[in-house]
KOLVOLUM-72148 format. One record per residue: x, y, z of N, C-alpha, C in turn; residue number from 1. Coordinates in pm, whole numbers. Layout:
N
{pt {X Y Z} {X Y Z} {X Y Z} NUM}
...
This chain:
60
{pt {-534 924 2819} {-638 798 2761} {-705 851 2655} 1}
{pt {-729 713 2615} {-848 783 2443} {-932 693 2495} 2}
{pt {-1025 748 2453} {-1180 705 2490} {-1262 692 2311} 3}
{pt {-1347 598 2357} {-1379 543 2184} {-1347 622 2066} 4}
{pt {-1433 733 2102} {-1462 786 1993} {-1345 926 1958} 5}
{pt {-1206 893 2031} {-1136 1035 1982} {-1013 911 1908} 6}
{pt {-1005 1032 1761} {-837 952 1701} {-791 975 1759} 7}
{pt {-614 847 1769} {-523 833 1778} {-449 951 1694} 8}
{pt {-374 1050 1738} {-230 1080 1706} {-142 1043 1670} 9}
{pt {-73 1004 1726} {43 946 1802} {57 768 1824} 10}
{pt {79 714 1691} {91 540 1593} {249 428 1650} 11}
{pt {154 384 1720} {271 299 1814} {288 178 1716} 12}
{pt {408 65 1753} {381 -78 1688} {259 -187 1667} 13}
{pt {176 -138 1734} {46 -197 1717} {-77 -157 1679} 14}
{pt {-76 0 1658} {-141 53 1537} {-121 36 1410} 15}
{pt {29 37 1371} {41 65 1287} {-24 -114 1220} 16}
{pt {57 -213 1299} {22 -332 1319} {-137 -383 1334} 17}
{pt {-190 -269 1337} {-348 -305 1307} {-397 -234 1215} 18}
{pt {-387 -135 1169} {-395 -78 997} {-329 -173 924} 19}
{pt {-228 -210 933} {-171 -246 856} {-173 -357 788} 20}
{pt {-249 -448 883} {-261 -573 900} {-173 -666 866} 21}
{pt {-25 -573 960} {68 -752 952} {131 -726 1074} 22}
{pt {209 -816 1074} {286 -868 1168} {341 -755 1263} 23}
{pt {387 -818 1360} {523 -764 1448} {701 -724 1428} 24}
{pt {705 -783 1322} {805 -814 1239} {836 -673 1181} 25}
{pt {728 -683 1038} {788 -617 1009} {700 -437 991} 26}
{pt {602 -440 1126} {517 -265 1226} {674 -232 1208} 27}
{pt {727 -301 1287} {890 -283 1335} {1003 -244 1200} 28}
{pt {1003 -327 1112} {1092 -294 1004} {1017 -180 971} 29}
{pt {922 -111 875} {889 2 914} {907 134 975} 30}
{pt {872 106 1089} {920 255 1241} {1105 244 1222} 31}
{pt {1131 160 1194} {1296 154 1193} {1400 143 1033} 32}
{pt {1273 194 956} {1403 237 813} {1387 412 861} 33}
{pt {1433 397 757} {1428 572 708} {1399 625 640} 34}
{pt {1241 581 640} {1181 621 569} {1071 693 577} 35}
{pt {1061 685 682} {936 790 787} {1062 858 944} 36}
{pt {990 971 921} {996 1007 1052} {987 948 1229} 37}
{pt {1026 920 1231} {992 841 1343} {1082 879 1501} 38}
{pt {1004 894 1594} {1078 936 1738} {1140 798 1876} 39}
{pt {1155 858 1943} {1218 726 2040} {1169 752 2120} 40}
{pt {1039 650 2258} {1108 711 2386} {1139 582 2423} 41}
{pt {1262 568 2512} {1330 493 2535} {1353 399 2432} 42}
{pt {1333 242 2388} {1280 159 2306} {1211 146 2161} 43}
{pt {1114 197 2223} {1025 248 2162} {976 361 2051} 44}
{pt {926 332 1988} {923 381 1858} {776 464 1775} 45}
{pt {761 596 1777} {680 610 1783} {658 742 1613} 46}
{pt {564 699 1514} {523 822 1479} {405 915 1422} 47}
{pt {408 1035 1387} {254 1063 1362} {186 1019 1277} 48}
{pt {90 1026 1298} {-67 994 1218} {-44 1083 1068} 49}
{pt {25 1158 1070} {-4 1237 940} {95 1226 864} 50}
{pt {205 1197 981} {382 1138 851} {302 1059 783} 51}
{pt {281 943 859} {202 767 876} {89 795 747} 52}
{pt {-30 863 745} {-61 908 653} {-34 911 493} 53}
{pt {83 1036 540} {123 1027 386} {264 941 338} 54}
{pt {279 876 432} {368 812 349} {326 620 338} 55}
{pt {210 635 383} {147 481 331} {27 596 168} 56}
{pt {6 671 133} {28 757 2} {113 739 -119} 57}
{pt {242 780 -38} {313 795 -114} {340 977 -211} 58}
{pt {327 1048 -53} {320 1141 -67} {442 1214 11} 59}
{pt {521 1131 25} {658 1180 92} {691 1286 47} 60}
């Protein structure tokens, strides 16, 4: 469980939606693109926060 003052390391679709202020479809497209190293658990996709931040800054 994540406590209030703890930082998430693994981001899911809802986390990306909140950070970028975008809808579910756009967040799903980002996770489905080949631009990020994403891992899947069943049908859900996740990305490490550091990978996401580098992608966001354009530092791939």
